[in-house]
C-alpha positions in Angstrom: 1.8 -53.0 -53.1 5.3 -54.3 -52.2 8.2 -51.9 -52.5 10.7 -53.5 -54.9 12.9 -50.6 -56.1 16.6 -51.5 -56.0 19.3 -49.4 -54.5 21.2 -47.5 -57.1 24.9 -46.5 -57.0 26.0 -42.9 -57.5 27.4 -43.4 -61.0 24.2 -45.1 -62.0 22.2 -42.3 -60.5 24.1 -39.9 -62.8 23.4 -42.1 -65.8 19.7 -42.2 -64.9 19.5 -38.4 -64.7 21.2 -38.2 -68.1 18.8 -40.7 -69.7 15.9 -38.6 -68.5 17.4 -35.5 -70.1 19.4 -33.7 -67.5 22.6 -32.1 -68.7 25.5 -33.1 -66.4 28.4 -31.0 -67.5 30.8 -32.0 -64.7 30.3 -35.6 -63.7 32.9 -35.5 -60.9 31.1 -32.5 -59.3 27.7 -34.3 -59.7 29.1 -37.4 -58.0 30.5 -35.3 -55.2 27.2 -33.7 -54.4 25.1 -36.8 -54.9 27.5 -38.5 -52.4 27.4 -35.7 -49.8 23.8 -34.5 -50.2 22.1 -37.6 -51.6 19.9 -38.2 -54.7 16.7 -38.3 -52.6 17.3 -34.9 -51.0 18.3 -33.3 -54.3 15.2 -34.8 -56.0 13.0 -32.2 -54.4 14.9 -29.5 -56.3 14.6 -31.1 -59.7 10.9 -31.7 -59.5 10.1 -28.2 -60.9 12.1 -29.1 -64.0 10.3 -32.4 -64.6 7.8 -33.0 -67.5 6.0 -36.2 -68.5 8.2 -38.5 -70.5 7.1 -39.0 -74.1 7.0 -42.8 -74.2 7.2 -44.7 -70.9 5.0 -42.7 -68.5 8.0 -41.8 -66.3 9.4 -38.3 -65.9 11.8 -36.5 -68.1 13.4 -33.0 -67.7 12.7 -29.9 -69.6 15.1 -29.2 -72.4 18.2 -27.4 -71.1 17.9 -28.5 -67.5 21.3 -28.9 -65.9 22.6 -30.4 -62.7 24.0 -27.0 -61.9 20.4 -25.6 -62.0 19.3 -28.1 -59.4 22.3 -27.4 -57.2 21.6 -23.6 -57.5 18.1 -24.1 -56.1 19.4 -26.4 -53.3 22.0 -23.7 -52.2 19.3 -21.0 -52.4 17.0 -23.0 -50.2 19.8 -23.7 -47.7 20.7 -20.0 -47.4 17.0 -19.1 -47.1 16.6 -21.6 -44.2 19.5 -20.0 -42.4 18.1 -16.5 -42.9 14.6 -17.7 -41.6 16.2 -19.5 -38.7 18.1 -16.3 -37.8 14.9 -14.3 -37.6 12.9 -17.0 -35.8 15.6 -17.3 -33.1 15.2 -13.6 -32.2 11.4 -13.7 -32.4 11.3 -16.8 -30.3 13.6 -15.3 -27.6 11.4 -12.2 -27.5 8.2 -14.3 -27.1 9.8 -16.4 -24.4 10.8 -13.2 -22.5 7.3 -11.6 -22.7 5.5 -14.8 -21.6 7.9 -15.4 -18.7 7.8 -11.8 -17.4 4.0 -11.5 -17.6 3.4 -14.8 -15.9 6.0 -14.1 -13.2 4.7 -10.6 -12.4 1.0 -11.6 -12.6 1.0 -15.1 -11.0 4.3 -15.4 -9.2 7.4 -17.6 -10.0 5.4 -20.9 -10.2 1.9 -19.5 -11.2 2.4 -20.9 -14.7 1.9 -24.4 -13.2 -1.6 -23.6 -11.7 -4.3 -25.4 -13.6 -6.8 -22.6 -12.7 -4.9 -20.2 -15.1 -5.6 -22.5 -18.1 -8.7 -23.2 -20.2 -8.3 -27.0 -20.6 -7.1 -29.1 -17.6 -6.1 -32.0 -19.8 -4.1 -29.9 -22.2 -2.3 -28.2 -19.3 -1.5 -31.5 -17.6 -0.1 -32.8 -20.8 2.1 -29.7 -21.2 3.4 -29.9 -17.7 4.2 -33.6 -18.2 6.1 -32.6 -21.3 8.0 -29.9 -19.5 8.9 -32.4 -16.7 10.6 -34.5 -19.3 12.4 -31.6 -20.9 13.6 -30.2 -17.6 14.8 -33.6 -16.3 16.9 -34.0 -19.5 18.4 -30.5 -19.3 22.1 -30.4 -18.4 22.2 -26.6 -18.3 24.0 -25.3 -15.2 20.9 -23.5 -13.9 18.8 -26.7 -14.3 21.3 -28.9 -12.5 21.6 -26.3 -9.7 17.8 -26.1 -9.3 17.4 -29.9 -9.1 20.3 -30.2 -6.7 19.2 -27.4 -4.3 15.4 -27.4 -4.3 13.0 -30.3 -3.7 9.8 -28.3 -4.1 8.3 -27.4 -6.5 9.8 -30.0 -8.7 9.7 -27.7 -11.7 11.7 -24.4 -11.8 10.3 -20.8 -11.8 8.8 -19.6 -15.0 11.9 -17.7 -16.1 13.9 -20.9 -16.0 11.1 -23.0 -17.6 11.1 -20.6 -20.5 14.7 -21.4 -21.3 14.3 -25.2 -21.3 11.0 -25.8 -22.9 10.7 -26.2 -26.7 9.1 -23.4 -28.6 6.3 -25.7 -29.6 5.6 -26.3 -25.9 5.8 -22.6 -25.1 3.1 -21.9 -27.7 0.9 -24.5 -26.0 1.3 -22.8 -22.6 0.5 -19.4 -24.2 -2.4 -20.4 -26.3 -4.1 -22.3 -23.5 -4.2 -19.4 -21.0 -7.7 -19.1 -19.8 -7.9 -15.3 -19.8 -7.7 -13.5 -23.1 -6.4 -10.5 -21.1 -3.3 -12.5 -20.3 -2.7 -13.5 -23.9 -3.2 -9.9 -25.0 -0.9 -8.5 -22.4 1.9 -10.8 -23.7 1.0 -9.9 -27.3 0.8 -6.1 -26.6 4.6 -5.3 -27.0 4.3 -6.6 -30.5 1.2 -4.5 -31.3 -0.7 -7.6 -32.3 -3.9 -9.3 -31.3 -3.4 -12.4 -29.1 -5.2 -14.6 -31.8 -2.5 -13.5 -34.3 0.3 -14.3 -31.9 -1.2 -17.6 -31.0 -1.5 -18.6 -34.6 1.9 -17.3 -35.5 3.6 -19.0 -32.6 2.1 -22.3 -33.7 3.0 -21.6 -37.3 6.7 -20.7 -36.7 7.2 -23.6 -34.4 6.3 -25.7 -37.4 8.5 -23.7 -39.8 11.4 -23.9 -37.2 11.1 -27.7 -37.1 11.4 -27.8 -40.9 14.5 -25.6 -40.8 16.0 -27.5 -37.9 15.7 -30.8 -39.8 17.1 -29.3 -43.0 13.8 -29.6 -44.8 12.8 -27.9 -48.0 11.5 -24.4 -47.3 11.6 -22.5 -50.6 8.4 -23.8 -52.2 7.0 -25.7 -49.2 3.2 -25.8 -48.9 2.6 -25.5 -45.1 0.0 -27.6 -43.3 0.0 -25.1 -40.4 -0.9 -21.7 -41.7 -0.8 -18.4 -39.8 -3.7 -16.0 -39.4 -3.5 -12.8 -41.4 -3.5 -9.8 -39.0 -6.1 -7.1 -39.3 -3.7 -4.5 -37.7 -1.3 -2.8 -37.9 -2.8 -1.9 -41.3 0.5 -2.4 -43.2 0.4 -6.1 -42.5 -2.9 -7.0 -44.2 -1.9 -4.6 -47.0 1.5 -6.4 -47.4 -0.2 -9.9 -47.4 -3.1 -9.1 -49.8 -3.3 -11.6 -52.6 -0.4 -13.7 -51.3 -0.9 -17.4 -51.1 -1.3 -18.1 -47.3 -0.1 -21.7 -47.7 3.4 -20.7 -48.6 6.3 -18.7 -47.1 5.6 -15.1 -48.1 3.3 -14.1 -45.2 5.8 -15.7 -42.7 8.6 -13.6 -44.1 6.5 -10.4 -43.9 5.6 -11.2 -40.2 9.2 -12.0 -39.3 10.4 -8.7 -40.9 7.7 -6.8 -39.0 8.7 -8.4 -35.6 12.4 -8.0 -36.2 11.9 -4.2 -36.8 10.4 -4.1 -33.2 12.9 -6.5 -31.6 16.1 -5.4 -33.4 15.7 -1.9 -34.9 18.2 -1.2 -37.7 18.6 -4.9 -38.6 19.4 -5.6 -42.3 17.5 -8.9 -42.5 15.1 -7.8 -45.2 18.0 -6.5 -47.3 19.7 -9.8 -47.1 16.5 -11.7 -48.0 15.8 -9.5 -51.0 19.4 -9.8 -52.2 19.1 -13.6 -51.9 16.0 -13.7 -54.0 17.5 -11.3 -56.6 20.6 -13.5 -56.8 18.7 -16.6 -57.8 16.3 -16.1 -60.7 15.5 -19.8 -60.7 13.8 -19.5 -57.3 10.6 -18.0 -58.6 9.1 -15.9 -55.8 5.6 -17.1 -56.8 6.8 -20.5 -55.6 7.0 -18.9 -52.1 3.5 -17.4 -52.3 4.7 -13.9 -53.3 2.0 -11.9 -55.1 2.8 -10.8 -58.7 3.4 -7.1 -57.7 5.5 -7.8 -54.6 8.4 -5.6 -55.7 6.0 -2.6 -55.9 4.8 -3.0 -52.3 6.1 -0.8 -49.5 7.0 -3.8 -47.3 9.6 -5.0 -49.8 11.3 -1.7 -50.4 15.0 -1.8 -49.4 
């Protein structure tokens, strides 16, 4: 099928929304946001308001749907992304630190490059090749200094490597470690099993990429899910009956890890205040169970 949809000007986009039943109270405001956000990006936030049109098989909007409703959801999602990124940053730094320290103390500064420490030679070779590219591109002072001063090994010690590799690449190095004892030693400071940390690292690297590219997070159905922990007991209790394909369990795990990494933080309070401040952002759309407010994990 050939794509034949024409481009549509911003004023005509507003007329189209109005014909489909959206109330646009302030057309100048609508034109501003359509110009600086785009029709296509905002479209994801009016989908929940769509209903089948009565006559032409297209879509219409529920009675009373306003452009301001759509903008409210968009702003909520943007603020949610920033909160999640704030938590992921701290969790990511902590995981990098634990991986680098364990590998350095157990195998030496460059032991992380030894194939014998990994379960799959091909995967490890691919990860090292990816790290080579990332390190050669880095313009950080420490990376430039290492390249200028040392000829061997070509790649830096593990504590430097941890700072230049992407989080997705870090999760590959971690998950492919041959000895479960190594993976558990890195997971131990978080009181989690290595399988949970492996799964969560992969999952939040996916979530991080969505946030970094300004993708929709609020009602996103994830293709990369995280494993529900069996312990500490409060985690499976908090995640019971939550839809694992959506954001709820991610938020619970981030809050749990932040309590260990940054005691006294107010991240959860900010998150609950954000949800309370936007009734349009139904928590069920984020996988929250119906009784979430009664659960200990969400008490603030």
